[in-house]
N, C-alpha and C positions, 0 to 999 in steps of 0.2 A: 195409563192405557185403560180403555174401557174393556172390561172382560166379558161384556154381554153384547150380543147382536141379535136383533129380532128379524126374522125372515118371514114374510107373509106371502103365502101362495094364494092368489086370487081364485084358483080353481078348487081349493080345498077349504074346508071349514076349520082348519087348524093353522095356528102359527107356531113357528118353531123358535124357541129361545135357546141359543147355543152360546157356548163360551168360546172366546177367541184367544189364541196365544199359547195353547197347550197342545201336547201331542195328540191326545185323545179328546175330541170335542165332546162336550156335554150337551145333550139334546133333550129338551123337555117339550112335549107337545101340549099346547093349551088351546082352547077354543079361540079362533081368531076373529070372531065377529066384532068383538070390542072388549078390550080388557076391563072396561068400566062395567060391562054387563056381568062379569064374573063376581061371585059373592066375595066378600071380604075374607071369609074363612078359607075359601079355595085359594085366593091370592096369597094369604099368609102361609098356607101349607106349601105352596109353590116357592115362596120366598125362603122358608126354612130349609126346604130340600136343596135349593140353589146354594144357600150359604153353607150348609154342611158339606155339600159336594165340593164346592170351591175351596173350602178350608182344608178338606182332606187332600185335594190335588195340590194345593199350594205347599202343604207340609211335605208331601211326597216329592215334589220338585225341589224343595230346599234340601231334603235328605240326599237326593240324587246329586245335586250340585256340590254339597259338602263332600260326598264320596269322591267326586271328580277332583275337587280341590286337594284332598288328602292324597290321592294318587299322584297328582302333579308334584306335591311336596315330597313324597317318598321317592319319586323318579329323579329328584334333583333339580327340578325346574325352579327357576327363580320366581318367587311370588311377588317380591317387592323390588322395584327398580330404585336403586340408590343413585343419588346425584353424584357426579364426580366432584372430588374436592377441589375447591377453587383456592388459589393462593390468597394470603392476607393482603388486603388493599391498604396501602399506606396513605396517610393524609397528604393532600397537596396544598391545602389552604389553611391558614391559622388566623384566628381573631387576635389582632394586636392588643385589644383592651383586656382580653382574657385568654392567655395562651393555652389554656386547657381545652378550649373549644376549637375543634378542627373539623375539616370536611375533606372527604376523599374525591370530591368531584362527581360522585354518583348520586342519583336520586334527587330529591327536592333540595333546593338551596336552603341552608339554615337561615333562621330569622335575622341573626346578627349580620350575615352577609348581604341579605336582601336590603336591610336597612342602610347599610353602608353604600351599596350600589345605587340606591335611590338618592343619596346625597351627592352623587357624582363621582365616586371613586371607581377605579377600574378593577376588574377581577385579578389582574396580574399584581396589583398592589398587595394582595394577601397571599401570594404564592410563597411556599416554604422554600 
């Protein structure tokens, strides 16, 4: 998200650079004729002011959000959603050449099964 927005008023000799996305907008007035006409020193000063103010506000917002998070935690609100436990899935297919290799029928087919199917065998031939 871009935190800066420049608003130029054609009737004024100023443009306003303001921050977007926070409660209290940050507004800086700079000459709007052309930002290229402003000296490098003035632009650098404006940059430093913007960076320091944005850093201060971001830190304040982080602190505020942390406080809200801790209030929720103390109030007994669940912060993490746990997945429900799923039952163990038992294998449905077994490799006849290597009985330790099994497949439950979920996800990608194992290589041994794909190879056998390519040679013309049926999936039911491997059912346990």
